[in-house]
C-alpha positions as CSV (number, residue, x, y, z in Angstrom):
1,X,-13.1,96.3,69.6
2,X,-9.5,95.7,70.9
3,X,-6.5,97.9,70.6
4,X,-3.1,96.6,69.6
5,X,0.1,98.5,70.3
6,X,3.1,98.1,68.0
7,X,6.3,98.0,70.0
8,X,9.3,97.9,67.7
9,X,12.1,95.4,68.4
10,X,14.6,97.0,70.7
11,X,18.3,96.3,70.3
12,X,20.3,97.6,73.2
13,X,23.5,98.0,71.1
14,X,21.7,99.9,68.2
15,X,19.7,102.0,70.6
16,X,22.5,103.1,72.8
17,X,22.7,106.7,73.8
18,X,24.5,109.0,73.7
19,X,25.9,108.2,70.3
20,X,29.4,109.4,69.5
21,X,30.3,111.9,66.8
22,X,32.0,109.0,65.0
23,X,28.9,106.9,65.0
24,X,26.8,109.7,63.6
25,X,29.4,110.4,60.9
26,X,29.7,106.7,60.0
27,X,25.9,106.4,59.7
28,X,25.9,109.3,57.2
29,X,28.4,107.6,54.9
30,X,27.2,106.1,51.6
31,X,28.3,102.6,50.5
32,X,31.5,103.9,48.9
33,X,32.4,105.8,52.1
34,X,31.9,102.7,54.3
35,X,34.0,100.7,51.9
36,X,36.8,103.3,52.1
37,X,36.7,103.2,55.9
38,X,36.8,99.4,56.0
39,X,39.7,99.3,53.5
40,X,41.7,101.8,55.6
41,X,41.1,99.7,58.7
42,X,42.2,96.5,56.9
43,X,45.3,98.2,55.6
44,X,46.2,99.4,59.1
45,X,45.7,95.9,60.4
46,X,47.8,94.4,57.6
47,X,50.6,96.9,58.3
48,X,50.5,96.0,62.0
49,X,50.9,92.3,61.1
50,X,53.7,93.1,58.6
51,X,55.5,95.2,61.3
52,X,55.3,92.4,63.8
53,X,56.8,90.0,61.2
54,X,59.4,92.6,60.3
55,X,60.8,92.6,63.8
56,X,61.1,88.8,63.7
57,X,62.7,89.0,60.3
58,X,65.3,91.5,61.5
59,X,66.4,89.1,64.3
60,X,66.7,86.3,61.8
61,X,68.6,88.5,59.4
62,X,71.1,89.6,62.2
63,X,71.6,85.9,63.2
64,X,72.3,84.9,59.5
65,X,74.6,87.9,58.8
66,X,77.0,88.5,61.7
67,X,79.1,90.9,59.5
68,X,76.2,93.4,59.6
69,X,76.9,96.1,62.2
70,X,73.8,97.4,63.9
71,X,74.4,101.1,63.7
72,X,72.4,104.3,62.8
73,X,74.5,104.7,59.6
74,X,73.7,101.2,58.4
75,X,70.0,101.5,59.5
76,X,69.6,104.7,57.6
77,X,71.2,103.3,54.5
78,X,69.0,100.2,54.6
79,X,65.8,102.3,55.2
80,X,66.7,104.6,52.3
81,X,67.2,101.6,50.0
82,X,63.9,100.1,51.1
83,X,61.9,103.2,50.5
84,X,63.6,104.6,47.4
85,X,64.8,101.6,45.5
86,X,62.4,98.8,46.5
87,X,59.4,101.2,47.3
88,X,58.4,99.5,50.6
89,X,58.1,100.8,54.1
90,X,58.0,97.4,55.9
91,X,60.3,95.0,54.0
92,X,60.2,91.2,54.1
93,X,63.2,89.1,55.0
94,X,64.0,88.7,51.3
95,X,63.9,92.4,50.8
96,X,66.1,93.0,53.9
97,X,68.7,90.6,52.5
98,X,68.4,92.0,49.0
99,X,69.1,95.5,50.4
100,X,72.0,94.2,52.6
101,X,73.8,92.4,49.8
102,X,73.3,95.3,47.3
103,X,74.7,97.9,49.8
104,X,77.4,95.5,51.0
105,X,78.6,94.9,47.4
106,X,78.6,98.6,46.7
107,X,80.7,99.3,49.8
108,X,78.1,101.5,51.5
109,X,77.7,99.5,54.8
110,X,80.0,99.5,57.8
111,X,80.8,95.9,58.5
112,X,82.1,93.9,61.5
113,X,85.6,93.2,60.1
114,X,86.2,90.1,62.3
115,X,83.1,88.5,60.9
116,X,84.1,89.5,57.3
117,X,87.5,87.9,57.9
118,X,85.9,84.8,59.1
119,X,83.6,84.7,56.0
120,X,86.6,85.2,53.8
121,X,88.5,82.3,55.5
122,X,85.5,80.0,55.2
123,X,85.3,80.9,51.5
124,X,89.0,80.1,51.0
125,X,88.5,76.7,52.7
126,X,85.6,75.9,50.5
127,X,87.4,76.8,47.2
128,X,90.7,75.0,48.2
129,X,91.5,72.2,45.8
130,X,91.4,68.8,47.4
131,X,94.6,67.4,45.7
132,X,97.7,67.4,47.9
133,X,100.2,70.0,46.7
134,X,98.1,71.2,43.8
135,X,98.0,74.9,43.0
136,X,95.0,76.7,41.5
């Protein structure tokens, strides 16, 4: 008669000791709990990506809109509009522009007056009739 010994498969990662409190807590979660943890992790990652894009979009916005003054007053007004009107915490470039034009039109923002004058001059040149001596 021969004796056989059963040696279970050993996985160094799964058998690591000591286990952290987080590992023990995670192992006790049911499927719904695991799903919740994974969804929160994905949301955090998506917010990180959106935040990185936001900083790129802000630079693009500033380049496209030289009349915008980068001040605490303007920043607070823009953030207030994003959160309370648009309902977002990390806006896209389109939402940044939407906010800018809404606040600019309502006269809330402090603007670079030299850039505004230049914009007004360019607008006048575009609207000027082409006929010599003609009046609007």
